[in-house]
C-alpha positions in Angstrom: 7.9 12.1 -10.2 6.5 10.7 -7.0 5.8 12.9 -4.4 7.7 12.0 -1.1 4.2 10.8 0.8 3.6 8.1 2.9 0.3 5.7 3.2 -0.2 3.2 5.7 -3.2 0.8 6.1 -4.6 -1.4 8.8 -8.1 -2.2 10.1 -9.8 -3.9 7.2 -11.0 -5.9 10.1 -12.7 -5.2 13.4 -10.8 -5.7 16.6 -7.4 -5.2 15.1 -4.9 -5.0 17.5 -2.4 -2.4 16.4 1.2 -4.1 17.1 4.7 -3.1 17.7 6.3 -3.8 14.4 3.6 -1.6 12.6 4.6 1.2 15.3 8.2 1.0 14.5 7.4 0.6 10.7 5.9 4.0 10.7 8.7 5.2 12.8 11.3 3.9 10.4 9.8 5.6 7.7 9.4 9.0 9.2 13.1 8.7 10.5 15.2 7.5 7.6 12.6 9.2 4.8 11.4 12.2 5.7 8.2 12.3 3.9 6.4 15.5 3.8 3.2 13.7 5.0 2.4 10.5 6.5 -1.2 9.1 6.0 -3.0 6.3 8.1 -5.4 4.8 6.3 -8.4 2.9 8.3 -11.7 1.5 7.9 -11.8 -0.3 11.6 -10.1 1.6 14.4 -7.3 -0.5 15.5 -6.8 -0.9 19.2 -3.9 -1.5 21.5 -0.8 0.3 23.2 0.9 0.8 19.9 -2.0 2.5 18.3 -2.8 5.1 21.0 1.4 5.6 20.6 1.1 6.3 16.8 -1.8 9.1 17.2 0.5 10.5 19.4 2.9 11.5 16.6 2.3 14.8 15.3 3.5 13.9 11.6 0.9 11.6 11.3 -2.9 12.0 9.7 -5.5 9.4 10.3 -7.6 8.8 8.0 -11.4 6.8 8.4 -12.5 5.6 5.2 -15.4 3.6 4.2 -14.4 -0.7 3.5 -13.8 -1.5 0.2 -16.6 -3.7 -1.2 -16.2 -4.6 -4.9 -14.2 -4.5 -7.3 -16.2 -3.3 -10.3 -19.3 -6.0 -9.9 -17.2 -8.3 -7.9 -18.0 -8.6 -4.2 -14.6 -8.6 -1.8 -14.3 -11.3 0.5 -10.7 -10.8 1.7 -9.1 -8.6 3.8 -6.4 -8.1 1.7 -7.9 -7.3 -1.2 -9.9 -4.7 0.3 -6.4 -3.5 1.1 -5.4 -3.5 -2.2 -8.5 -1.7 -3.8 -8.2 1.3 -1.0 -4.4 1.0 -2.0 -5.0 1.4 -5.7 -7.5 4.4 -4.8 -4.9 6.1 -2.1 -2.2 6.3 -4.5 -4.5 7.3 -7.5 -5.5 10.4 -6.0 -2.5 11.1 -3.8 0.5 9.5 -5.4 3.4 9.1 -3.2 5.3 5.9 -1.2 2.6 3.0 0.0 4.4 0.9 2.7 2.7 -2.3 4.3 2.4 -1.9 7.9 5.2 -4.3 8.4 7.3 -2.8 6.4 10.5 -1.6 8.1 12.6 1.4 6.3 16.5 0.9 7.2 17.5 2.9 3.4 16.5 6.2 2.2 14.6 5.5 -0.9 14.6 9.0 -2.3 16.2 8.1 -5.5 13.5 5.7 -6.5 11.2 9.0 -6.3 12.4 10.2 -9.7 10.6 7.3 -11.5 6.5 7.7 -12.6 5.9 4.4 -10.3 7.8 1.2 -8.8 6.7 -2.1 -7.2 9.1 -4.5 -6.1 9.6 -8.0 -7.7 9.4 -11.7 -6.3 8.3 -15.2 -7.1 12.3 -14.6 -9.1 10.8 -12.2 -11.3 6.8 -13.8 -11.8 5.2 -11.4 -9.9 5.5 -7.7 -8.7 4.8 -7.3 -4.7 2.6 -4.7 -3.5 4.3 -4.6 -0.1 6.0 -1.0 -1.0 4.5 0.9 -3.9 6.0 3.7 -5.5 3.2 5.9 -7.8 2.8 9.5 -9.5 -0.8 10.6 -8.8 -3.3 9.1 -11.6 -0.4 6.9 -13.1 -1.3 4.4 -16.2 0.1 1.3 -14.2 -2.4 1.7 -11.3 -5.5 0.9 -14.0 -3.3 -1.7 -15.4 -3.1 -3.3 -11.8 -6.8 -3.0 -11.0 -7.9 -4.6 -14.4 -7.6 -8.1 -13.7 -8.4 -7.9 -10.3 -12.6 -8.2 -11.0 -12.1 -11.6 -13.0 -9.6 -13.2 -10.4 -10.9 -11.8 -7.2 -11.4 -14.3 -4.3 -9.5 -16.6 -5.6 -7.1 -17.8 -3.3 -4.3 -17.3 -6.3 -6.4 -13.9 -7.3 -4.0 -11.2 -6.3 -0.7 -13.2 -7.5 -2.2 -13.8 -10.7 -3.7 -9.9 -11.0 0.1 -9.2 -10.5 1.4 -11.5 -12.7 -0.4 -10.5 -15.9 0.4 -6.7 -14.6 4.6 -7.5 -14.9 4.0 -8.9 -18.3 2.3 -5.3 -19.2 4.9 -3.1 -17.7 8.5 -3.0 -17.6 9.3 -3.0 -14.0 12.0 -1.2 -12.3 14.1 -3.6 -10.0 14.4 -2.1 -6.4 18.6 -2.4 -5.8 
Protein backbone atom coordinates (compact mmCIF):
# COMPACT_ATOMS: atom_id res chain seq x y z
CA UNK A 1 0.00 0.00 0.00
CA UNK A 2 1.26 3.47 -0.91
CA UNK A 3 1.70 5.82 2.06
CA UNK A 4 -0.11 9.16 1.78
CA UNK A 5 3.06 11.22 1.74
CA UNK A 6 3.62 13.78 -1.03
CA UNK A 7 7.03 14.49 -2.52
CA UNK A 8 8.00 17.42 -4.74
CA UNK A 9 11.35 18.28 -6.34
CA UNK A 10 12.73 21.64 -7.47
CA UNK A 11 16.13 23.30 -7.58
CA UNK A 12 18.01 20.98 -9.91
CA UNK A 13 19.69 24.04 -11.44
CA UNK A 14 21.11 27.16 -9.77
CA UNK A 15 19.08 30.36 -9.59
CA UNK A 16 15.69 28.71 -10.21
CA UNK A 17 12.68 30.94 -9.67
CA UNK A 18 9.86 29.26 -7.78
CA UNK A 19 6.71 30.13 -9.73
CA UNK A 20 3.13 30.65 -8.58
CA UNK A 21 1.97 27.40 -10.25
CA UNK A 22 4.51 25.44 -8.15
CA UNK A 23 3.04 26.98 -5.01
CA UNK A 24 -0.51 26.13 -6.14
CA UNK A 25 0.60 22.56 -6.83
CA UNK A 26 1.58 22.06 -3.18
CA UNK A 27 -1.51 23.84 -1.85
CA UNK A 28 -3.79 21.71 -4.04
CA UNK A 29 -2.11 18.49 -2.86
CA UNK A 30 -2.60 19.51 0.78
CA UNK A 31 -6.20 20.70 0.41
CA UNK A 32 -7.46 17.89 -1.85
CA UNK A 33 -5.48 14.88 -0.58
CA UNK A 34 -4.63 15.72 3.03
CA UNK A 35 -1.27 13.91 3.05
CA UNK A 36 0.30 12.90 6.36
CA UNK A 37 3.43 14.67 5.24
CA UNK A 38 4.67 16.87 2.38
CA UNK A 39 8.36 16.81 1.47
CA UNK A 40 10.04 19.33 -0.80
CA UNK A 41 13.47 18.27 -2.04
CA UNK A 42 15.97 20.57 -3.73
CA UNK A 43 19.70 20.77 -4.42
CA UNK A 44 19.88 24.49 -5.15
CA UNK A 45 17.43 26.50 -3.08
CA UNK A 46 14.88 28.16 -5.36
CA UNK A 47 14.08 31.84 -4.90
CA UNK A 48 11.17 34.21 -5.29
CA UNK A 49 8.01 35.35 -3.57
CA UNK A 50 6.22 32.00 -3.88
CA UNK A 51 9.16 30.05 -2.44
CA UNK A 52 9.09 32.35 0.58
CA UNK A 53 5.33 31.81 0.90
CA UNK A 54 5.76 28.04 0.65
CA UNK A 55 8.29 28.10 3.48
CA UNK A 56 5.54 29.49 5.76
CA UNK A 57 3.32 26.41 5.31
CA UNK A 58 3.72 24.21 8.38
CA UNK A 59 2.77 20.97 6.59
CA UNK A 60 5.78 21.23 4.26
CA UNK A 61 9.20 19.86 5.25
CA UNK A 62 12.19 21.04 3.23
CA UNK A 63 15.17 18.83 2.40
CA UNK A 64 18.31 20.10 0.72
CA UNK A 65 19.94 17.09 -0.94
CA UNK A 66 23.14 16.53 -2.92
CA UNK A 67 22.72 17.08 -6.65
CA UNK A 68 22.44 13.68 -8.39
CA UNK A 69 25.42 13.41 -10.73
CA UNK A 70 25.42 9.81 -12.03
CA UNK A 71 23.14 6.96 -13.03
CA UNK A 72 25.40 3.99 -12.45
CA UNK A 73 28.70 4.94 -14.10
CA UNK A 74 27.16 7.45 -16.50
CA UNK A 75 27.24 11.17 -15.74
CA UNK A 76 23.89 12.97 -15.72
CA UNK A 77 23.80 16.08 -17.92
CA UNK A 78 20.15 17.16 -18.05
CA UNK A 79 18.32 18.56 -14.97
CA UNK A 80 15.27 16.43 -15.84
CA UNK A 81 17.34 13.26 -15.48
CA UNK A 82 18.75 14.53 -12.17
CA UNK A 83 15.16 14.86 -10.95
CA UNK A 84 14.37 11.35 -12.28
CA UNK A 85 17.26 9.90 -10.30
CA UNK A 86 16.18 11.79 -7.19
CA UNK A 87 12.52 10.76 -7.43
CA UNK A 88 13.54 7.08 -7.72
CA UNK A 89 15.73 7.43 -4.62
CA UNK A 90 13.02 9.27 -2.66
CA UNK A 91 10.32 6.73 -3.52
CA UNK A 92 12.63 3.79 -2.75
CA UNK A 93 13.32 5.16 0.70
CA UNK A 94 9.97 6.67 1.71
CA UNK A 95 7.34 5.47 -0.74
CA UNK A 96 4.47 7.86 -1.29
CA UNK A 97 3.20 10.07 -4.07
CA UNK A 98 5.59 12.02 -6.25
CA UNK A 99 4.00 15.03 -7.96
CA UNK A 100 5.72 17.27 -10.49
CA UNK A 101 5.86 20.81 -9.21
CA UNK A 102 3.38 21.95 -11.86
CA UNK A 103 0.79 19.22 -11.15
CA UNK A 104 -2.46 20.59 -9.75
CA UNK A 105 -4.63 18.14 -7.78
CA UNK A 106 -8.33 18.54 -8.56
CA UNK A 107 -9.61 15.20 -7.23
CA UNK A 108 -8.55 12.98 -4.34
CA UNK A 109 -6.21 10.13 -5.20
CA UNK A 110 -7.04 8.02 -2.10
CA UNK A 111 -8.37 5.11 -4.17
CA UNK A 112 -4.99 4.67 -5.88
CA UNK A 113 -3.11 4.33 -2.57
CA UNK A 114 -4.30 0.70 -2.26
CA UNK A 115 -1.93 -0.39 -5.05
CA UNK A 116 1.79 -1.14 -4.76
CA UNK A 117 2.57 1.39 -7.48
CA UNK A 118 0.89 3.37 -10.22
CA UNK A 119 1.90 5.79 -12.94
CA UNK A 120 -0.04 7.50 -15.67
CA UNK A 121 0.38 6.64 -19.33
CA UNK A 122 1.04 8.89 -22.31
CA UNK A 123 1.92 8.61 -25.98
CA UNK A 124 -1.40 6.81 -26.53
CA UNK A 125 -0.43 4.07 -24.10
CA UNK A 126 3.09 3.56 -25.47
CA UNK A 127 4.91 5.12 -22.51
CA UNK A 128 4.41 5.81 -18.84
CA UNK A 129 4.44 9.35 -17.46
CA UNK A 130 6.56 10.31 -14.47
CA UNK A 131 4.70 13.51 -13.54
CA UNK A 132 2.71 11.58 -10.92
CA UNK A 133 4.05 8.38 -9.36
CA UNK A 134 2.54 6.29 -6.57
CA UNK A 135 4.87 3.79 -4.92
CA UNK A 136 5.32 1.65 -1.86
CA UNK A 137 8.80 1.97 -0.33
CA UNK A 138 11.31 -0.24 -2.18
CA UNK A 139 8.81 -1.19 -4.89
CA UNK A 140 10.39 -3.51 -7.46
CA UNK A 141 9.18 -1.38 -10.34
CA UNK A 142 11.57 1.42 -9.28
CA UNK A 143 14.51 -0.86 -10.08
CA UNK A 144 12.94 -1.82 -13.41
CA UNK A 145 12.45 1.86 -14.22
CA UNK A 146 16.03 2.77 -13.29
CA UNK A 147 17.62 -0.15 -15.17
CA UNK A 148 17.56 1.23 -18.75
CA UNK A 149 18.60 4.75 -17.74
CA UNK A 150 22.33 4.15 -17.86
CA UNK A 151 22.04 2.92 -21.46
CA UNK A 152 19.91 5.79 -22.76
CA UNK A 153 20.88 8.59 -20.38
CA UNK A 154 21.56 12.02 -21.86
CA UNK A 155 20.00 11.21 -25.20
CA UNK A 156 17.12 13.50 -26.01
CA UNK A 157 14.82 10.49 -26.07
CA UNK A 158 16.49 8.77 -23.13
CA UNK A 159 13.66 9.45 -20.72
CA UNK A 160 11.01 8.30 -23.19
CA UNK A 161 12.93 5.10 -23.95
CA UNK A 162 13.25 4.28 -20.28
CA UNK A 163 9.50 4.64 -19.92
CA UNK A 164 8.78 2.54 -22.99
CA UNK A 165 10.99 -0.25 -21.60
CA UNK A 166 9.26 -0.02 -18.23
CA UNK A 167 5.83 -0.09 -19.86
CA UNK A 168 6.73 -3.38 -21.58
CA UNK A 169 7.82 -4.96 -18.29
CA UNK A 170 4.96 -3.95 -16.07
CA UNK A 171 1.24 -4.14 -15.96
CA UNK A 172 0.25 -0.48 -15.91
CA UNK A 173 -2.62 0.53 -13.67
CA UNK A 174 -4.70 3.05 -15.61
CA UNK A 175 -5.52 6.18 -13.63
CA UNK A 176 -9.15 6.72 -14.59
